[in-house]
C-alpha positions as a printed NumPy array, in Angstrom:
array([[ -0.062,   0.15 ,   0.268],
       [  1.705,   2.975,  -1.182],
       [  0.704,   6.916,  -1.727],
       [  1.524,   9.416,  -4.069],
       [  0.814,  12.889,  -3.434],
       [ -0.667,  14.551,  -6.881],
       [  1.585,  17.703,  -7.916],
       [  0.443,  21.179,  -6.553],
       [ -0.05 ,  22.465, -10.732],
       [ -2.029,  25.268, -11.385],
       [ -5.212,  24.606, -13.618],
       [ -4.688,  26.634, -16.997],
       [ -8.106,  26.857, -18.017],
       [ -9.118,  28.459, -14.737],
       [ -5.745,  30.936, -14.587],
       [ -6.477,  32.307, -18.373],
       [-10.417,  33.208, -17.691],
       [ -9.437,  36.08 , -15.751],
       [ -7.499,  37.634, -18.842],
       [-10.211,  36.576, -20.927],
       [-12.598,  38.133, -19.563],
       [ -9.938,  41.493, -19.898],
       [ -9.384,  40.629, -23.67 ],
       [-13.135,  40.479, -24.138],
       [-14.173,  43.078, -22.618],
       [-11.474,  45.165, -24.653],
       [-12.887,  43.729, -28.265],
       [-16.74 ,  44.258, -27.612],
       [-15.637,  48.094, -26.352],
       [-13.882,  48.605, -29.203],
       [-16.237,  46.895, -31.132],
       [-19.399,  48.931, -29.905],
       [-17.393,  51.788, -30.714],
       [-16.603,  51.417, -34.402],
       [-19.754,  50.49 , -34.924],
       [-21.315,  53.306, -33.481],
       [-19.052,  55.277, -36.021],
       [-19.837,  53.692, -38.998],
       [-23.918,  54.254, -38.303],
       [-23.045,  58.005, -36.952],
       [-24.185,  56.534, -33.778],
       [-23.616,  58.584, -30.079],
       [-21.215,  57.066, -28.219],
       [-21.391,  58.047, -24.89 ],
       [-23.355,  55.417, -23.096],
       [-21.418,  52.96 , -25.076],
       [-18.179,  54.04 , -22.827],
       [-20.267,  54.306, -19.977],
       [-21.525,  50.777, -19.914],
       [-18.124,  49.758, -20.651],
       [-16.561,  51.676, -17.73 ],
       [-19.029,  50.043, -15.165],
       [-17.933,  46.564, -16.485],
       [-14.59 ,  47.452, -15.928],
       [-14.859,  49.413, -12.465],
       [-16.835,  46.635, -11.445],
       [-14.224,  44.25 , -12.311],
       [-11.138,  46.575, -10.635],
       [-13.143,  46.614,  -7.164],
       [-14.252,  42.977,  -7.259],
       [-10.533,  41.86 ,  -8.321],
       [ -8.413,  44.075,  -6.139],
       [-10.636,  42.946,  -3.27 ],
       [-10.453,  39.721,  -3.655],
       [ -6.675,  40.02 ,  -3.891],
       [ -6.764,  41.126,   0.08 ],
       [ -8.443,  37.663,   0.556],
       [ -4.55 ,  36.117,  -0.008],
       [ -2.839,  37.519,   2.671],
       [ -3.629,  38.043,   6.317],
       [ -3.248,  41.146,   8.06 ],
       [ -0.235,  43.174,   8.959],
       [  1.068,  41.668,   5.461],
       [  2.975,  44.197,   3.943],
       [  1.253,  43.209,   0.407],
       [ -2.045,  43.255,   1.737],
       [ -1.442,  46.714,   2.569],
       [ -0.902,  47.625,  -1.425],
       [ -3.628,  45.9  ,  -2.419],
       [ -5.706,  47.74 ,   0.159],
       [ -4.649,  50.875,  -1.94 ],
       [ -5.306,  49.467,  -4.803],
       [ -8.784,  48.473,  -3.638],
       [ -9.69 ,  51.938,  -2.67 ],
       [ -8.195,  53.37 ,  -5.724],
       [-10.398,  51.371,  -7.86 ],
       [-13.115,  51.937,  -5.348],
       [-12.651,  55.779,  -6.264],
       [-12.35 ,  55.33 ,  -9.72 ],
       [-15.35 ,  53.38 ,  -9.819],
       [-17.149,  57.182,  -7.381],
       [-15.557,  58.883, -10.226],
       [-17.495,  57.018, -12.84 ],
       [-20.736,  57.021, -11.441],
       [-20.502,  60.578, -11.2  ],
       [-20.021,  61.623, -14.856],
       [-22.651,  59.11 , -15.61 ],
       [-25.162,  60.708, -13.414],
       [-24.169,  63.86 , -14.962],
       [-24.665,  62.529, -18.575],
       [-27.994,  60.926, -17.615],
       [-29.516,  64.33 , -16.236],
       [-28.176,  66.468, -18.527],
       [-27.977,  64.661, -21.621],
       [-24.891,  66.117, -24.319],
       [-23.896,  68.741, -21.828],
       [-19.928,  68.413, -21.428],
       [-18.571,  67.048, -18.247],
       [-16.709,  69.988, -18.416],
       [-19.592,  72.645, -17.694],
       [-20.727,  70.283, -14.712],
       [-21.007,  71.338, -11.013],
       [-19.907,  67.703,  -9.903],
       [-16.588,  68.234, -11.851],
       [-14.406,  69.305,  -8.945],
       [-16.172,  66.709,  -6.825],
       [-14.929,  64.43 ,  -9.812],
       [-11.313,  66.173,  -9.668],
       [-10.897,  65.1  ,  -6.158],
       [-11.516,  61.853,  -6.253],
       [ -9.401,  61.636,  -9.45 ],
       [ -6.176,  62.939,  -8.344],
       [ -7.079,  60.772,  -4.959],
       [ -6.938,  57.406,  -6.697],
       [ -3.501,  58.57 ,  -8.627],
       [ -2.538,  59.083,  -5.389],
       [ -3.147,  56.474,  -3.201],
       [ -2.389,  54.059,  -6.373],
       [  0.797,  55.521,  -7.221],
       [  1.461,  54.84 ,  -3.544],
       [  0.952,  51.061,  -3.585],
       [  3.423,  50.89 ,  -6.409],
       [  5.781,  52.702,  -4.156],
       [  5.004,  50.195,  -1.184],
       [  5.584,  47.132,  -3.471],
       [  8.645,  48.561,  -4.804],
       [ 10.198,  48.734,  -1.345],
       [  8.067,  45.049,  -0.101],
       [  9.903,  43.348,  -2.696],
       [ 13.083,  45.278,  -2.137],
       [ 13.056,  44.028,   1.86 ],
       [ 12.033,  40.527,   0.466],
       [ 15.474,  40.088,  -1.171],
       [ 13.522,  39.727,  -4.627],
       [ 14.963,  42.569,  -6.522],
       [ 17.665,  41.354,  -8.523],
       [ 20.709,  43.189,  -9.015],
       [ 21.099,  46.39 , -11.144],
       [ 22.951,  45.431, -14.804],
       [ 23.421,  46.872, -18.397],
       [ 20.168,  45.498, -19.202],
       [ 18.044,  46.357, -16.688],
       [ 19.445,  49.57 , -16.802],
       [ 18.584,  50.052, -20.047],
       [ 14.842,  48.468, -19.918],
       [ 14.516,  51.222, -17.026],
       [ 15.659,  53.758, -19.824],
       [ 13.19 ,  52.388, -22.479],
       [ 10.687,  52.731, -20.052],
       [ 11.299,  56.374, -19.085],
       [ 12.086,  57.237, -22.866],
       [  8.308,  55.92 , -23.942],
       [  6.885,  57.262, -20.937],
       [  8.342,  60.523, -21.846],
       [  7.908,  60.511, -25.706],
       [  3.571,  59.66 , -24.707],
       [  3.266,  62.389, -21.848],
       [  5.316,  65.525, -22.545],
       [  3.246,  66.351, -25.66 ],
       [  0.298,  65.693, -23.629],
       [  1.395,  67.744, -20.505],
       [  2.421,  70.511, -22.797],
       [ -1.251,  70.563, -24.332],
       [ -3.15 ,  70.7  , -20.778],
       [ -0.394,  73.185, -20.002],
       [ -1.441,  75.246, -22.551],
       [ -4.912,  75.038, -22.175],
       [ -4.86 ,  75.656, -18.417],
       [ -2.797,  79.225, -19.609],
       [ -5.02 ,  79.92 , -22.087],
       [ -8.735,  79.287, -19.973],
       [-10.367,  78.006, -22.91 ],
       [-11.814,  74.815, -20.893],
       [-12.457,  74.626, -17.092],
       [ -9.01 ,  74.858, -14.944],
       [-10.021,  71.687, -13.152],
       [-10.235,  69.486, -16.464],
       [ -6.626,  70.257, -17.76 ],
       [ -5.403,  69.685, -13.72 ],
       [ -7.259,  66.512, -13.761],
       [ -5.302,  65.241, -16.997],
       [ -2.194,  66.728, -15.228],
       [ -1.923,  64.566, -12.536],
       [ -3.44 ,  61.253, -14.085],
       [ -0.218,  62.12 , -16.692],
       [  2.321,  62.472, -14.38 ],
       [  0.892,  59.612, -11.657],
       [  1.109,  56.952, -15.123],
       [  4.518,  57.873, -15.894],
       [  5.31 ,  57.122, -12.172],
       [  3.713,  53.694, -12.367],
       [  5.294,  52.907, -15.492],
       [  8.744,  53.938, -13.61 ],
       [  7.607,  51.781, -11.003],
       [  6.706,  48.707, -12.788],
       [  9.607,  48.509, -14.603],
       [ 11.229,  46.715, -11.557],
       [  8.565,  44.22 , -11.197],
       [  8.66 ,  43.4  , -14.75 ],
       [ 12.222,  42.226, -14.394],
       [ 11.654,  40.272, -11.526],
       [  8.357,  38.914, -13.555],
       [ 10.385,  38.062, -16.516],
       [ 13.051,  36.133, -14.565],
       [ 10.297,  34.314, -12.887],
       [  9.014,  33.611, -16.722],
       [  6.189,  31.025, -16.67 ],
       [  5.416,  31.659, -12.945],
       [  2.056,  32.683, -12.114],
       [  2.703,  35.548,  -9.883],
       [  4.296,  36.668, -12.804],
       [  1.296,  37.212, -14.745],
       [  0.028,  39.589, -11.799],
       [  2.546,  42.209, -12.624],
       [  2.32 ,  42.048, -16.516],
       [ -1.244,  42.579, -16.49 ],
       [ -0.042,  45.504, -13.952],
       [  1.932,  47.014, -16.053],
       [ -0.611,  46.221, -18.97 ],
       [ -3.006,  48.887, -16.471],
       [ -0.378,  51.566, -16.543],
       [  0.244,  51.402, -20.732],
       [ -3.118,  51.716, -21.1  ],
       [ -3.681,  54.4  , -18.832],
       [ -0.996,  56.205, -20.344],
       [ -2.138,  56.274, -23.884],
       [ -5.512,  57.121, -22.178],
       [ -4.372,  60.518, -21.063],
       [ -2.397,  60.924, -24.223],
       [ -5.199,  60.362, -26.349],
       [ -5.861,  64.127, -27.105],
       [ -2.045,  64.247, -29.032],
       [ -2.15 ,  60.548, -30.297],
       [ -5.47 ,  60.837, -32.014],
       [ -3.647,  63.877, -34.052],
       [ -1.203,  61.164, -35.489],
       [ -3.671,  58.153, -36.205],
       [ -5.522,  58.567, -39.753],
       [ -8.587,  59.554, -40.754],
       [-10.615,  61.392, -38.918],
       [ -9.263,  63.027, -35.303],
       [-12.681,  62.523, -33.56 ],
       [-12.782,  59.033, -34.309],
       [ -9.492,  58.097, -33.506],
       [-10.343,  59.841, -30.176],
       [-13.592,  57.784, -29.4  ],
       [-11.481,  54.77 , -30.096],
       [ -8.645,  55.205, -28.017],
       [-11.655,  55.777, -25.131],
       [-11.415,  52.414, -24.793],
       [ -7.874,  52.264, -23.158],
       [ -9.759,  53.338, -20.195],
       [-11.149,  50.35 , -20.05 ],
       [ -8.414,  48.402, -20.138],
       [ -6.959,  50.779, -17.592],
       [ -9.761,  50.159, -14.906],
       [-10.611,  46.532, -15.613],
       [ -6.81 ,  45.156, -16.043],
       [ -5.471,  46.346, -12.012],
       [ -8.37 ,  43.86 , -10.768],
       [ -7.323,  41.38 , -13.326],
       [ -4.292,  41.414, -11.305],
       [ -5.74 ,  40.923,  -8.046],
       [ -7.781,  38.124,  -9.18 ],
       [ -4.159,  36.211, -10.8  ],
       [ -2.77 ,  37.443,  -7.37 ],
       [ -5.394,  35.833,  -5.415],
       [ -5.307,  32.419,  -7.776],
       [ -1.725,  32.52 ,  -7.95 ],
       [ -1.687,  31.944,  -3.652],
       [ -5.074,  30.079,  -2.907],
       [ -4.893,  26.34 ,  -2.908],
       [ -5.947,  24.283,  -6.074],
       [ -8.067,  21.238,  -6.4  ],
       [ -4.993,  19.364,  -7.671],
       [ -3.597,  20.144,  -3.96 ],
       [ -7.111,  19.348,  -2.321],
       [ -6.793,  16.305,  -4.298],
       [ -3.432,  15.417,  -2.705],
       [ -4.402,  15.996,   0.768],
       [ -7.484,  13.354,   0.053],
       [ -4.853,  10.87 ,  -1.365],
       [ -2.803,  11.539,   2.477],
       [ -5.833,  10.821,   4.482],
       [ -7.32 ,   8.018,   2.244],
       [ -4.199,   5.939,   0.885],
       [ -5.212,   4.282,  -2.389],
       [ -4.372,   0.503,  -2.282],
       [ -2.753,  -0.184,  -5.225],
       [ -4.446,  -3.458,  -7.848],
       [ -2.778,  -6.467,  -6.937],
       [ -2.123,  -5.344,  -3.116]])
């Protein structure tokens, strides 16, 4: 009579579900916007519905990640801040949706809710950025940050160059609008804070992506790759005004299509939280092995 514990292997299909959900939501949003543009139909509520779904994924996923850690754990603090940021972005989306439901096509920059949403968005950027700062220090304290090499320095420099290439033109545009008084001052201020926060996110995520690269097939690696996708999506979204100028075709159509990146930014952090929880939670294979130990199998002929 012998026992053979089953290996603690990941469940590929289950692990892929959050990523499939992220891809499906982004594709459906993109196709719906493209269809509205082809039919000359308004896209406001297409965007709002997608943002609501993305916010829900962000909130549920980040709060789910909290269940993987015990109180006092450094990573629990990180995910608490990320969850708070997701909730704040949910509130910001709710404020804007409420305005569109009440005021119809009136631009949100004319809304009395704009100061409240600006405060919410700024606070969300602060807590999310602080979460990544804590995360970077946590990895250093745990000894998971590899030594700096010329390759890692090059990767960090490339990340800095790409973030500057995307952010600087948008910052120039925002400061020009702020000085010219073309729109409410709160609108460019929100964009400036968001863009700076996204730049810092990219710079903080590069060391984590190094760890993810060294882990390669590790299940925790997916968490930080998806977080990197979230930061990149937010940076593109904040720079949509000038990126639309570079796109072929009509600027207005390109601007509407680029708004889809906000869906990716909102939902990717939740998907990362879901993957974090899945990476640390026990799997059916592990439970099966425990059952084998409790009730040893009798080999044929024993």
